[in-house]
Backbone as CSV, one residue per row, in Angstrom:
resi,resn,N_x,N_y,N_z,CA_x,CA_y,CA_z,C_x,C_y,C_z
1,MET,116.435,197.343,4.083,115.218,197.042,4.830,115.136,197.935,6.065
2,THR,113.925,198.270,6.448,113.708,199.083,7.638,113.020,198.263,8.720
3,LYS,112.991,198.793,9.928,112.352,198.106,11.044,110.842,198.040,10.811
4,PRO,110.260,196.827,10.735,108.827,196.723,10.459,107.978,197.161,11.647
5,LYS,106.930,197.925,11.365,106.020,198.377,12.423,104.872,197.391,12.638
6,CYS,104.497,196.674,11.584,103.356,195.755,11.666,103.773,194.388,11.110
7,ILE,103.622,193.351,11.934,104.112,192.010,11.570,102.982,190.987,11.692
8,LEU,102.877,190.125,10.686,102.011,188.950,10.751,102.867,187.767,11.171
9,ALA,102.430,187.031,12.192,103.197,185.891,12.703,102.405,184.600,12.551
10,ILE,103.130,183.521,12.231,102.518,182.198,12.017,103.211,181.174,12.902
11,GLU,102.424,180.331,13.574,102.950,179.239,14.410,102.289,177.924,13.987
12,SER,103.121,176.921,13.649,102.582,175.612,13.250,103.564,174.505,13.620
13,SER,104.205,174.622,14.781,105.283,173.685,15.110,104.799,172.293,15.505
14,CYS,103.558,172.197,15.998,103.060,170.890,16.445,101.630,170.669,15.945
15,ASP,100.655,170.784,16.835,99.281,170.490,16.416,98.340,171.678,16.573
16,ASP,98.872,172.880,16.776,98.050,174.085,16.820,98.430,174.983,15.652
17,THR,97.423,175.411,14.883,97.646,176.357,13.792,97.275,177.733,14.313
18,SER,98.210,178.667,14.282,97.949,179.964,14.898,98.540,181.096,14.068
19,ALA,97.867,182.244,14.117,98.352,183.458,13.448,98.051,184.652,14.336
20,ALA,98.918,185.646,14.290,98.755,186.840,15.125,99.283,188.048,14.379
21,VAL,98.809,189.210,14.799,99.290,190.473,14.231,99.767,191.357,15.376
22,ILE,100.957,191.917,15.216,101.529,192.830,16.211,101.901,194.133,15.523
23,ARG,101.590,195.257,16.180,101.945,196.563,15.628,102.618,197.390,16.720
24,GLU,103.806,197.897,16.422,104.555,198.730,17.367,104.690,198.062,18.738
25,GLY,104.850,196.734,18.739,105.037,196.009,19.986,103.767,195.658,20.721
26,SER,102.590,196.037,20.184,101.302,195.722,20.823,100.582,194.644,20.026
27,LEU,100.187,193.584,20.710,99.509,192.472,20.040,98.063,192.853,19.729
28,LEU,97.702,192.789,18.447,96.360,193.178,18.017,95.418,191.984,17.884
29,SER,95.962,190.812,17.578,95.115,189.615,17.449,95.966,188.387,17.677
30,ASN,95.297,187.304,18.067,95.977,186.031,18.322,94.942,184.923,18.143
31,VAL,94.957,184.272,16.995,93.942,183.282,16.635,94.582,181.899,16.553
32,THR,93.971,180.917,17.212,94.532,179.561,17.226,93.462,178.527,16.927
33,HIS,93.792,177.629,16.006,92.935,176.477,15.710,93.585,175.245,16.322
34,THR,92.876,174.606,17.257,93.406,173.428,17.941,92.855,172.157,17.308
35,GLN,93.739,171.217,17.040,93.350,169.958,16.404,92.848,168.963,17.456
36,GLU,91.629,168.514,17.296,91.033,167.592,18.270,91.289,166.127,17.921
37,VAL,91.670,165.849,16.675,91.746,164.476,16.183,92.741,163.623,16.979
38,HIS,93.778,164.253,17.524,94.855,163.498,18.186,94.408,162.836,19.490
39,LYS,93.307,163.330,20.055,92.788,162.729,21.290,92.429,161.262,21.078
40,ASN,92.070,160.925,19.849,91.681,159.545,19.539,92.872,158.592,19.529
41,PHE,94.083,159.147,19.467,95.273,158.311,19.326,96.199,158.386,20.536
42,GLY,95.845,159.210,21.521,96.661,159.312,22.723,97.969,160.039,22.516
43,GLY,98.062,160.846,21.465,99.279,161.596,21.167,99.177,162.195,19.778
44,VAL,100.077,163.114,19.470,100.035,163.799,18.177,100.521,162.877,17.071
45,VAL,99.702,162.728,16.031,100.072,161.947,14.844,100.603,162.936,13.798
46,PRO,101.906,162.925,13.512,102.501,163.948,12.648,101.813,164.139,11.310
47,GLU,101.462,163.034,10.637,100.831,163.142,9.318,99.482,163.858,9.408
48,LEU,98.701,163.514,10.413,97.401,164.167,10.593,97.573,165.635,10.955
49,ALA,98.605,165.926,11.752,98.859,167.312,12.153,99.159,168.189,10.948
50,SER,100.049,167.719,10.067,100.425,168.535,8.905,99.243,168.717,7.950
51,ARG,98.437,167.680,7.789,97.252,167.796,6.921,96.270,168.834,7.469
52,SER,96.095,168.821,8.794,95.183,169.773,9.419,95.687,171.206,9.268
53,HIS,97.005,171.382,9.401,97.583,172.720,9.203,97.272,173.236,7.801
54,LEU,97.374,172.363,6.812,97.130,172.769,5.421,95.731,173.348,5.235
55,SER,94.744,172.718,5.887,93.370,173.186,5.713,93.038,174.380,6.608
56,ALA,93.754,174.530,7.724,93.401,175.579,8.693,94.160,176.880,8.509
57,ILE,95.333,176.830,7.885,96.238,177.979,7.966,95.692,179.247,7.296
58,LEU,95.078,179.121,6.127,94.553,180.317,5.468,93.391,180.946,6.244
59,PRO,92.389,180.157,6.674,91.308,180.759,7.479,91.815,181.399,8.768
60,VAL,92.819,180.801,9.397,93.362,181.350,10.645,94.049,182.689,10.377
61,ILE,94.830,182.773,9.289,95.488,184.033,8.933,94.453,185.111,8.621
62,ASP,93.434,184.751,7.843,92.371,185.705,7.512,91.695,186.234,8.771
63,GLU,91.431,185.332,9.721,90.766,185.727,10.956,91.662,186.639,11.798
64,ALA,92.971,186.343,11.824,93.911,187.185,12.582,93.955,188.601,12.002
65,LEU,93.980,188.710,10.676,93.982,190.025,10.035,92.668,190.765,10.296
66,ARG,91.559,190.027,10.246,90.248,190.643,10.481,90.137,191.148,11.917
67,LYS,90.530,190.316,12.877,90.430,190.719,14.282,91.347,191.901,14.597
68,ALA,92.470,191.974,13.893,93.399,193.094,14.101,92.959,194.347,13.348
69,ASN,91.898,194.200,12.542,91.432,195.301,11.687,92.587,195.823,10.841
70,CYS,93.286,194.862,10.229,94.524,195.169,9.515,94.445,194.636,8.082
71,ALA,94.661,195.494,7.123,94.698,195.074,5.719,96.064,194.471,5.416
72,LYS,96.100,193.562,4.457,97.370,192.909,4.138,98.425,193.919,3.678
73,GLU,97.970,195.041,3.098,98.909,196.062,2.637,99.651,196.741,3.798
74,GLU,99.107,196.618,5.019,99.744,197.232,6.188,100.843,196.349,6.789
75,ILE,100.850,195.071,6.416,101.838,194.139,6.968,103.212,194.435,6.365
76,GLU,104.198,194.664,7.217,105.537,195.042,6.745,106.563,193.925,6.896
77,ALA,106.173,192.806,7.546,107.047,191.635,7.653,106.175,190.449,8.050
78,VAL,106.621,189.263,7.687,105.924,188.047,8.104,106.912,187.185,8.889
79,ALA,106.460,186.707,10.049,107.302,185.904,10.930,106.737,184.501,11.036
80,VAL,107.628,183.537,11.297,107.179,182.150,11.379,108.104,181.357,12.284
81,THR,107.548,180.347,12.924,108.354,179.405,13.699,109.174,178.562,12.740
82,ARG,110.497,178.619,12.875,111.373,177.776,12.054,111.587,176.416,12.720
83,GLY,111.561,176.359,14.032,111.775,175.131,14.783,111.966,175.477,16.243
84,PRO,112.156,174.496,17.091,111.988,173.063,16.823,110.514,172.678,16.733
85,GLY,110.268,171.449,16.281,108.903,170.970,16.130,108.844,169.787,15.183
86,LEU,107.646,169.455,14.734,107.443,168.358,13.786,107.724,168.861,12.366
87,MET,108.496,168.112,11.612,108.930,168.565,10.289,107.756,168.932,9.386
88,GLY,106.773,168.045,9.281,105.637,168.304,8.399,104.847,169.530,8.814
89,SER,104.673,169.704,10.117,103.934,170.860,10.639,104.696,172.153,10.381
90,LEU,105.995,172.144,10.675,106.818,173.330,10.439,106.821,173.714,8.966
91,LEU,106.866,172.709,8.104,106.948,172.948,6.662,105.743,173.734,6.154
92,VAL,104.569,173.439,6.711,103.359,174.158,6.281,103.475,175.639,6.625
93,GLY,103.869,175.938,7.867,103.977,177.333,8.286,105.068,178.078,7.554
94,VAL,106.241,177.449,7.420,107.371,178.099,6.746,107.042,178.352,5.273
95,SER,106.419,177.382,4.610,106.060,177.550,3.190,105.067,178.696,3.007
96,MET,104.076,178.766,3.913,103.098,179.850,3.827,103.767,181.195,4.054
97,ALA,104.631,181.279,5.062,105.310,182.548,5.363,106.185,182.991,4.203
98,LYS,106.914,182.058,3.604,107.752,182.391,2.448,106.903,182.902,1.284
99,GLY,105.797,182.229,1.051,104.917,182.636,-0.038,104.381,184.040,0.161
100,LEU,103.990,184.363,1.407,103.471,185.695,1.701,104.582,186.741,1.584
101,ALA,105.770,186.417,2.087,106.891,187.356,2.018,107.245,187.668,0.561
102,LEU,107.227,186.629,-0.256,107.556,186.802,-1.676,106.443,187.548,-2.405
103,GLY,105.187,187.117,-2.153,104.046,187.720,-2.839,103.802,189.167,-2.435
104,TRP,104.019,189.475,-1.161,103.781,190.846,-0.674,105.050,191.699,-0.698
105,ASN,106.172,191.073,-1.100,107.452,191.777,-1.180,107.839,192.420,0.152
106,ILE,107.794,191.605,1.199,108.153,192.072,2.546,109.161,191.093,3.152
107,PRO,109.937,191.519,4.153,110.940,190.624,4.734,110.335,189.490,5.559
108,LEU,111.153,188.454,5.722,110.786,187.256,6.472,111.592,187.238,7.771
109,ILE,110.935,186.862,8.880,111.612,186.762,10.177,111.434,185.347,10.707
110,GLU,112.546,184.666,10.989,112.462,183.328,11.572,112.500,183.433,13.094
111,VAL,111.711,182.575,13.761,111.619,182.606,15.223,111.835,181.209,15.775
112,HIS,112.599,181.123,16.852,112.797,179.871,17.573,111.637,179.690,18.545
113,HIS,110.996,178.529,18.487,109.781,178.289,19.263,109.987,178.509,20.763
114,MET,111.094,178.006,21.320,111.322,178.111,22.756,111.706,179.534,23.159
115,GLU,112.429,180.247,22.296,112.701,181.660,22.564,111.384,182.440,22.610
116,ALA,110.446,182.065,21.739,109.154,182.751,21.702,108.375,182.530,22.998
117,HIS,108.432,181.311,23.547,107.772,181.073,24.844,108.303,182.047,25.889
118,ILE,109.601,182.280,25.877,110.206,183.206,26.844,109.739,184.636,26.584
119,MET,109.727,185.036,25.318,109.366,186.419,24.985,107.868,186.692,25.142
120,ALA,107.074,185.644,25.379,105.646,185.839,25.665,105.445,186.707,26.903
121,HIS,106.467,186.777,27.764,106.363,187.608,28.967,106.255,189.094,28.650
122,PHE,106.570,189.474,27.401,106.554,190.889,27.047,105.273,191.298,26.325
123,ILE,104.332,190.357,26.212,103.052,190.697,25.576,102.249,191.633,26.466
124,GLU,102.238,191.346,27.756,101.493,192.170,28.707,102.371,192.502,29.914
125,ALA,102.177,193.691,30.474,102.912,194.090,31.679,102.334,193.348,32.893
126,PRO,103.149,193.146,33.951,104.531,193.603,34.099,105.511,192.694,33.352
127,HIS,106.621,193.261,32.913,107.632,192.518,32.173,108.840,192.249,33.061
128,PRO,109.495,191.095,32.888,110.750,190.870,33.622,111.840,191.817,33.137
129,LYS,112.754,192.128,34.036,113.882,193.001,33.678,115.092,192.129,33.346
130,PHE,115.838,192.516,32.326,117.052,191.787,31.946,118.167,192.082,32.946
131,PRO,119.007,191.101,33.289,118.857,189.688,32.931,117.854,188.994,33.861
132,PHE,117.214,187.936,33.354,116.308,187.155,34.200,116.453,185.673,33.868
133,LEU,115.981,184.848,34.783,115.961,183.401,34.565,114.573,182.988,34.115
134,CYS,114.512,182.058,33.178,113.218,181.534,32.744,113.235,180.012,32.779
135,LEU,112.309,179.443,33.536,112.058,178.009,33.510,111.037,177.772,32.404
136,THR,111.465,177.106,31.342,110.598,176.881,30.185,110.197,175.415,30.150
137,VAL,108.908,175.154,30.352,108.435,173.774,30.486,107.278,173.516,29.525
138,SER,107.473,172.528,28.644,106.438,172.201,27.658,106.409,170.696,27.443
139,GLY,105.603,170.272,26.476,105.512,168.847,26.180,106.806,168.262,25.656
140,GLY,107.601,169.080,24.966,108.824,168.564,24.361,110.104,169.105,24.948
141,HIS,110.025,170.131,25.807,111.232,170.767,26.324,111.105,171.115,27.805
142,THR,112.199,171.018,28.503,112.310,171.537,29.867,113.697,172.157,29.978
143,GLN,113.734,173.474,30.210,115.007,174.200,30.224,114.994,175.284,31.293
144,ILE,116.182,175.598,31.799,116.370,176.828,32.559,117.289,177.702,31.714
145,VAL,116.810,178.888,31.382,117.526,179.776,30.469,117.820,181.101,31.157
146,ARG,119.050,181.549,31.044,119.389,182.904,31.467,119.156,183.812,30.264
147,VAL,118.292,184.797,30.436,117.937,185.708,29.351,118.628,187.037,29.605
148,ASN,119.674,187.321,28.839,120.463,188.538,29.025,119.932,189.719,28.235
149,GLY,119.116,189.439,27.216,118.537,190.493,26.382,117.526,189.865,25.440
150,PRO,116.824,190.677,24.643,115.783,190.155,23.750,116.277,189.112,22.753
151,ALA,117.563,189.116,22.459,118.115,188.146,21.507,119.362,187.482,22.078
152,SER,119.418,187.359,23.405,120.587,186.762,24.051,120.142,185.750,25.098
153,PHE,120.301,184.462,24.768,119.807,183.374,25.612,120.933,182.399,25.925
154,GLU,121.004,181.977,27.178,122.025,181.021,27.601,121.345,179.881,28.353
155,ILE,121.384,178.674,27.795,120.766,177.521,28.455,121.665,177.062,29.606
156,LEU,121.123,177.110,30.821,121.876,176.690,32.011,121.628,175.226,32.339
157,GLY,120.454,174.730,32.006,120.105,173.334,32.272,118.958,172.914,31.385
158,GLN,118.904,171.622,31.049,117.812,171.115,30.216,117.614,169.635,30.491
159,THR,116.512,169.099,29.995,116.230,167.695,30.254,117.189,166.793,29.484
160,LEU,117.574,165.716,30.129,118.450,164.731,29.512,117.652,163.646,28.791
161,ASP,116.348,163.608,29.023,115.497,162.587,28.395,114.096,163.155,28.162
162,ASP,113.125,162.730,28.943,111.760,163.228,28.779,111.631,164.656,29.306
163,ALA,110.686,165.408,28.731,110.352,166.732,29.245,109.275,166.598,30.315
164,ALA,109.060,167.656,31.078,108.059,167.625,32.145,106.668,167.345,31.579
165,GLY,106.355,167.966,30.437,105.044,167.737,29.823,104.837,166.287,29.424
166,GLU,105.926,165.646,28.942,105.846,164.221,28.598,105.579,163.383,29.844
167,ALA,106.200,163.761,30.960,105.994,163.021,32.204,104.528,163.073,32.618
168,PHE,103.905,164.237,32.470,102.473,164.359,32.765,101.646,163.490,31.825
169,ASP,101.912,163.611,30.521,101.092,162.913,29.530,101.262,161.394,29.600
170,LYS,102.514,160.926,29.799,102.745,159.482,29.870,102.182,158.886,31.145
171,THR,102.247,159.639,32.239,101.605,159.185,33.477,100.098,159.112,33.278
172,GLY,99.540,160.116,32.609,98.107,160.118,32.336,97.683,158.923,31.508
173,LYS,98.535,158.533,30.556,98.225,157.359,29.730,98.184,156.100,30.583
174,ILE,99.153,155.978,31.521,99.177,154.831,32.431,97.908,154.804,33.282
175,LEU,97.420,155.995,33.660,96.233,156.095,34.514,94.927,155.997,33.726
176,GLY,95.023,155.954,32.401,93.823,155.855,31.569,93.120,157.176,31.342
177,LEU,93.848,158.292,31.494,93.260,159.616,31.295,93.341,160.025,29.826
178,PRO,92.435,160.892,29.368,92.465,161.339,27.972,93.715,162.157,27.672
179,TYR,94.105,162.190,26.391,95.222,163.016,25.932,94.708,164.395,25.512
180,PRO,95.415,165.483,25.801,96.610,165.553,26.645,96.233,165.460,28.121
181,ALA,97.031,164.725,28.882,96.659,164.379,30.254,96.978,165.465,31.263
182,GLY,97.911,166.363,30.934,98.338,167.376,31.893,97.194,168.124,32.568
183,PRO,96.262,168.700,31.792,95.154,169.433,32.416,94.262,168.543,33.282
184,HIS,94.102,167.266,32.899,93.276,166.343,33.684,93.945,166.026,35.021
185,ILE,95.263,165.790,34.978,96.000,165.538,36.223,95.919,166.754,37.129
186,ASP,96.055,167.933,36.561,95.977,169.178,37.332,94.620,169.295,38.032
187,ARG,93.552,169.018,37.284,92.200,169.129,37.847,91.972,168.108,38.956
188,LEU,92.365,166.850,38.709,92.167,165.792,39.701,93.038,166.013,40.933
189,ALA,94.244,166.548,40.727,95.167,166.789,41.842,94.591,167.779,42.841
190,GLN,93.770,168.707,42.358,93.180,169.707,43.246,92.203,169.089,44.239
191,GLU,91.726,167.882,43.919,90.787,167.184,44.806,91.487,166.134,45.666
192,GLY,92.807,165.996,45.496,93.535,164.954,46.222,94.553,165.523,47.196
193,ILE,95.258,164.622,47.871,96.336,165.010,48.778,97.610,164.264,48.365
194,VAL,98.758,164.843,48.702,100.045,164.209,48.385,100.262,163.082,49.383
195,LYS,100.082,161.859,48.887,100.035,160.688,49.758,101.124,159.670,49.429
196,PHE,101.606,159.698,48.191,102.575,158.702,47.726,103.881,159.395,47.327
197,ALA,104.991,158.780,47.706,106.313,159.363,47.423,106.978,158.632,46.265
198,PHE,107.648,159.398,45.403,108.379,158.833,44.277,109.827,159.326,44.347
199,PRO,110.774,158.507,43.891,112.188,158.897,43.989,112.521,160.111,43.136
200,LYS,113.412,160.953,43.666,113.858,162.134,42.941,115.061,161.763,42.073
201,PRO,115.041,162.088,40.772,116.168,161.748,39.894,117.475,162.350,40.390
202,GLN,118.540,161.563,40.331,119.862,162.039,40.748,120.620,162.529,39.518
203,VAL,120.569,163.818,39.284,121.204,164.420,38.113,122.092,165.561,38.587
204,GLN,123.291,165.628,38.046,124.236,166.669,38.435,123.898,167.998,37.755
205,GLY,124.292,169.092,38.401,124.111,170.407,37.800,122.669,170.842,37.757
206,LEU,122.322,171.586,36.724,120.973,172.151,36.603,120.125,171.417,35.562
207,ASP,120.584,170.249,35.122,119.811,169.468,34.153,118.668,168.725,34.833
208,PHE,117.754,168.209,34.006,116.577,167.488,34.473,116.558,166.075,33.896
209,SER,115.816,165.196,34.569,115.533,163.868,34.032,114.170,163.441,34.555
210,PHE,113.306,162.997,33.649,111.974,162.572,34.070,111.653,161.131,33.684
211,SER,112.542,160.479,32.914,112.251,159.104,32.488,112.226,158.153,33.688
212,GLY,113.134,158.355,34.649,113.166,157.500,35.834,111.929,157.665,36.687
213,LEU,111.454,158.897,36.809,110.230,159.156,37.575,109.044,158.461,36.927
214,LYS,108.961,158.566,35.613,107.872,157.913,34.866,107.896,156.401,35.104
215,THR,109.092,155.794,35.070,109.232,154.353,35.300,108.856,153.986,36.733
216,ALA,109.270,154.825,37.690,108.954,154.572,39.101,107.438,154.588,39.330
217,ILE,106.761,155.513,38.670,105.295,155.595,38.787,104.652,154.343,38.204
218,LEU,105.156,153.907,37.034,104.628,152.702,36.388,104.769,151.482,37.295
219,TYR,105.961,151.270,37.865,106.201,150.107,38.730,105.380,150.199,40.015
220,PHE,105.244,151.389,40.561,104.439,151.591,41.772,102.990,151.193,41.528
221,LEU,102.430,151.629,40.395,101.027,151.322,40.095,100.830,149.834,39.811
222,ARG,101.790,149.224,39.124,101.699,147.773,38.864,101.655,146.994,40.169
223,LEU,102.525,147.366,41.105,102.607,146.677,42.392,101.319,146.849,43.190
224,GLU,100.816,148.072,43.238,99.601,148.336,44.014,98.372,147.669,43.397
225,LYS,98.338,147.589,42.062,97.188,146.951,41.392,97.184,145.435,41.594
226,LYS,98.381,144.857,41.835,98.435,143.425,42.159,97.774,143.164,43.514
227,LYS,97.934,144.131,44.425,97.335,143.999,45.756,95.843,144.317,45.719
228,ASN,95.486,145.315,44.878,94.099,145.776,44.808,93.821,146.233,43.387
229,ALA,93.021,145.474,42.672,92.738,145.758,41.255,92.094,147.124,41.050
230,ASP,91.432,147.651,42.084,90.745,148.939,41.980,91.558,150.089,42.562
231,PHE,92.859,149.867,42.761,93.697,150.866,43.434,93.657,152.219,42.727
232,VAL,93.798,152.222,41.398,93.828,153.492,40.665,92.507,154.231,40.800
233,GLN,91.406,153.524,40.590,90.084,154.163,40.679,89.823,154.709,42.076
234,GLU,90.261,153.978,43.097,89.992,154.384,44.477,90.911,155.509,44.943
235,ASN,92.051,155.673,44.285,93.044,156.658,44.745,93.452,157.655,43.665
236,LEU,92.634,157.801,42.618,93.043,158.589,41.457,93.442,160.024,41.813
237,ASN,92.643,160.696,42.621,92.952,162.084,42.971,94.276,162.193,43.729
238,ASP,94.494,161.269,44.674,95.729,161.308,45.461,96.955,160.929,44.622
239,ILE,96.776,160.003,43.682,97.878,159.649,42.774,98.259,160.870,41.947
240,CYS,97.253,161.548,41.393,97.520,162.739,40.568,98.186,163.832,41.394
241,ALA,97.712,164.031,42.626,98.316,165.051,43.498,99.771,164.710,43.799
242,SER,100.056,163.436,44.012,101.414,162.998,44.356,102.349,163.109,43.161
243,VAL,101.875,162.691,41.983,102.680,162.793,40.760,102.966,164.257,40.440
244,GLN,101.920,165.082,40.489,102.094,166.503,40.178,103.065,167.150,41.157
245,SER,102.957,166.832,42.427,103.851,167.388,43.438,105.303,166.992,43.154
246,SER,105.523,165.737,42.755,106.885,165.270,42.460,107.496,166.038,41.293
247,ILE,106.728,166.219,40.224,107.223,166.935,39.044,107.506,168.392,39.386
248,ILE,106.596,169.028,40.111,106.765,170.432,40.485,107.993,170.618,41.379
249,ASN,108.186,169.698,42.333,109.339,169.806,43.236,110.663,169.703,42.479
250,ILE,110.694,168.829,41.470,111.906,168.699,40.645,112.161,170.002,39.890
251,LEU,111.125,170.537,39.267,111.260,171.766,38.478,111.705,172.944,39.339
252,LEU,111.011,173.170,40.441,111.292,174.344,41.258,112.583,174.188,42.055
253,GLY,112.930,172.948,42.390,114.208,172.714,43.071,115.377,173.181,42.220
254,ARG,115.343,172.823,40.938,116.388,173.255,40.011,116.355,174.775,39.810
255,LEU,115.157,175.337,39.752,115.037,176.783,39.545,115.629,177.551,40.725
256,ILE,115.409,177.065,41.937,115.997,177.691,43.130,117.524,177.633,43.047
257,GLU,118.046,176.457,42.674,119.512,176.315,42.529,120.062,177.315,41.515
258,ALA,119.377,177.445,40.382,119.840,178.344,39.320,119.808,179.800,39.780
259,ALA,118.729,180.185,40.471,118.604,181.570,40.941,119.710,181.914,41.930
260,GLU,120.010,180.962,42.810,121.068,181.201,43.799,122.441,181.255,43.128
261,ARG,122.667,180.371,42.159,123.950,180.339,41.465,124.193,181.603,40.648
262,GLU,123.139,182.081,39.985,123.271,183.245,39.107,123.088,184.559,39.854
263,GLY,122.599,184.481,41.081,122.382,185.701,41.859,121.291,186.587,41.297
264,LEU,120.223,185.960,40.774,119.119,186.709,40.161,117.819,186.513,40.943
265,ASN,117.009,187.565,40.999,115.678,187.417,41.603,114.559,187.800,40.631
266,GLU,114.936,188.068,39.377,113.938,188.243,38.308,113.725,186.862,37.696
267,ILE,112.576,186.249,37.997,112.336,184.851,37.645,111.047,184.730,36.827
268,ALA,111.126,183.991,35.725,109.970,183.799,34.856,109.728,182.307,34.619
269,ILE,108.491,181.965,34.342,108.132,180.587,33.992,107.286,180.652,32.721
270,ALA,107.598,179.794,31.748,106.903,179.848,30.455,106.686,178.446,29.908
271,GLY,105.926,178.341,28.810,105.656,177.054,28.172,104.326,176.487,28.613
272,GLY,103.878,175.457,27.907,102.554,174.889,28.153,102.317,174.433,29.574
273,VAL,103.347,173.852,30.217,103.186,173.338,31.580,103.063,174.485,32.587
274,SER,103.456,175.701,32.196,103.305,176.833,33.114,101.840,177.209,33.323
275,ALA,100.941,176.587,32.550,99.504,176.772,32.785,99.009,175.932,33.973
276,ASN,99.850,175.008,34.442,99.471,174.124,35.546,99.244,174.928,36.828
277,SER,98.079,174.776,37.431,97.729,175.580,38.605,98.600,175.242,39.809
278,GLY,98.994,173.973,39.941,99.857,173.572,41.050,101.228,174.213,40.940
279,LEU,101.774,174.255,39.725,103.078,174.874,39.505,103.008,176.369,39.787
280,ARG,101.953,177.015,39.320,101.801,178.454,39.545,101.715,178.773,41.042
281,LYS,100.927,177.988,41.752,100.742,178.225,43.193,102.050,178.001,43.949
282,ALA,102.742,176.906,43.650,103.995,176.592,44.347,105.067,177.631,44.023
283,ALA,105.109,178.070,42.768,106.103,179.076,42.369,105.865,180.396,43.100
284,LYS,104.600,180.773,43.254,104.282,182.025,43.962,104.668,181.934,45.438
285,THR,104.475,180.760,46.030,104.858,180.563,47.431,106.368,180.721,47.599
286,ILE,107.139,180.078,46.713,108.599,180.176,46.779,109.059,181.602,46.485
287,ALA,108.390,182.260,45.541,108.751,183.640,45.199,108.627,184.547,46.426
288,ASN,107.591,184.331,47.210,107.418,185.121,48.433,108.523,184.822,49.440
289,GLU,108.876,183.535,49.561,109.917,183.133,50.512,111.290,183.665,50.099
290,LYS,111.555,183.656,48.787,112.885,184.017,48.271,112.997,185.473,47.816
291,SER,111.903,186.217,47.952,111.861,187.615,47.483,112.152,187.718,45.988
292,TRP,111.581,186.777,45.220,111.691,186.825,43.769,110.649,187.785,43.209
293,ASN,110.959,188.389,42.080,109.950,189.025,41.243,109.559,187.968,40.207
294,LEU,108.374,187.385,40.364,107.962,186.240,39.545,107.019,186.678,38.432
295,TYR,107.259,186.128,37.227,106.445,186.467,36.064,105.969,185.180,35.383
296,ILE,104.661,185.062,35.199,104.080,183.936,34.463,103.026,184.518,33.522
297,PRO,103.089,184.239,32.220,102.112,184.821,31.288,100.700,184.309,31.544
298,GLN,99.739,185.030,31.002,98.359,184.531,30.974,98.342,183.164,30.299
299,ILE,97.377,182.340,30.693,97.335,180.962,30.181,97.259,180.920,28.656
300,GLN,96.566,181.863,28.033,96.452,181.849,26.563,97.798,182.055,25.878
301,TYR,98.773,182.617,26.595,100.103,182.833,26.027,101.112,181.782,26.497
302,CYS,100.651,180.823,27.312,101.534,179.742,27.779,101.587,178.607,26.767
303,THR,100.416,178.202,26.270,100.369,177.134,25.282,100.822,177.677,23.926
304,ASP,101.051,176.794,22.946,101.540,177.227,21.636,100.571,178.227,21.000
305,ASN,101.087,179.372,20.607,100.256,180.407,20.001,101.136,181.343,19.184
306,ALA,100.544,182.029,18.225,101.325,182.927,17.365,101.600,184.268,18.028
307,GLY,100.881,184.586,19.104,101.136,185.836,19.814,102.575,185.894,20.315
308,MET,103.055,184.765,20.845,104.441,184.739,21.347,105.436,184.803,20.189
309,ILE,105.084,184.222,19.046,105.938,184.306,17.852,106.021,185.761,17.391
310,ALA,104.879,186.436,17.428,104.831,187.843,17.028,105.696,188.706,17.943
311,MET,105.637,188.441,19.252,106.409,189.239,20.210,107.909,189.044,19.988
312,ALA,108.324,187.780,19.811,109.739,187.503,19.539,110.160,188.155,18.228
313,ALA,109.278,188.092,17.228,109.588,188.677,15.917,109.701,190.190,15.995
314,TRP,108.902,190.796,16.861,108.970,192.250,17.007,110.379,192.671,17.448
315,PHE,110.915,191.965,18.457,112.256,192.282,18.933,113.306,192.031,17.844
316,ARG,113.150,190.928,17.112,114.109,190.625,16.048,114.009,191.650,14.915
317,GLY,112.799,192.090,14.639,112.597,193.099,13.607,113.260,194.423,13.959
318,GLN,113.233,194.760,15.249,113.861,196.013,15.678,115.385,195.968,15.501
319,GLU,115.921,194.748,15.510,117.360,194.564,15.265,117.635,194.298,13.782
320,GLU,116.566,194.315,12.974,116.649,194.037,11.531,117.300,192.680,11.265
321,LEU,116.889,191.691,12.075,117.379,190.317,11.914,116.404,189.560,11.019
322,PHE,116.615,189.646,9.719,115.709,189.034,8.751,116.302,187.738,8.193
323,ALA,115.427,186.849,7.735,115.841,185.570,7.153,115.741,185.640,5.637
324,GLY,116.491,184.789,4.971,116.407,184.691,3.517,115.303,183.727,3.108
325,LEU,114.895,183.807,1.865,113.850,182.903,1.370,114.362,181.469,1.205
326,ASP,115.655,181.267,1.432,116.211,179.912,1.397,116.150,179.255,2.791
327,MET,115.594,179.953,3.768,115.466,179.415,5.124,114.621,178.140,5.118
328,LYS,115.087,177.124,5.823,114.372,175.841,5.858,113.917,175.523,7.279
329,PRO,112.787,174.826,7.421,112.358,174.414,8.761,113.379,173.470,9.384
330,ALA,113.535,173.562,10.698,114.544,172.763,11.399,113.921,172.138,12.651
331,PRO,113.545,170.852,12.574,112.867,170.199,13.701,113.666,170.196,14.999
332,ARG,115.008,170.228,14.915,115.847,170.210,16.118,116.670,171.502,16.222
333,LEU,116.071,172.599,15.875,116.765,173.875,15.841,117.294,174.268,17.228
334,PRO,118.604,174.487,17.358,119.132,174.976,18.635,118.786,176.442,18.825
335,MET,118.843,176.915,20.066,118.605,178.333,20.307,119.610,179.164,19.519
336,MET,119.147,180.292,19.010,119.931,181.051,18.041,121.091,181.819,18.677
337,HIS,121.026,182.083,19.984,122.041,182.957,20.577,122.527,182.334,21.878
């Protein structure tokens, strides 16, 4: 096998069906179909997610090829998210990728979803220089990773329970906000002030914990609503500002510790929660204070998308790291390196 110049990438780890085309390290297209049905249930319903992927995946791939102005005969490898994620959702993407690899007689490249979030920083300049630290924050994961090279990752800290994205969404559910709640909390927080204090989790090292914060918020709101039934409605913006500030302080506090411990000033932030405007603003302020070189991808590359899968696959393809057709989806896939 030779190093592929043109790769089709597929992402279906949760509730977004996405396909992208990359050629010589340049992203040519990135098409994503977002499932709206889950808003009715306050969270992702796995069975509905996998069914939606089945109906969306072919049109999304066709659109990615069309937007890239790329014929299927030009594709030299197909890449796919192997995990982590929802089993049914992953199975749709992996099965499609295997079928294309077999039918087109081209190699298959497996990609780790969280590694892809990190490699999204290389889609557009400026790029972080190796080694760098990456705070990766999403609905299902919160990690601080030392990135020594395109295929060399070392987890320095991770959540012991809930992820930061879960803390946003579960708080939003308590407040009666639509799912996913993160963007709503972000918007409302911009109109509020940090008025309420919540306890900071006591966790050793560089790990995270958000379950205690979520519980503290729940008990705080219950107590205040006993005093005033309209407390949430009257203070919604300030509650959101206070909750968001607490989560951001926990995240950036750990990131500062990691940067000082590792002696690095090349700092990146990735994952769906990195689209949060409060986190971006606070990170830029700290970067100026600490003389960090800070990197955060465009918002379209922060949330789940195949563009980041394509970028990670490009690096793996250059190392000729191909998968066999016996590769299986892995919902709890550990980082590969």
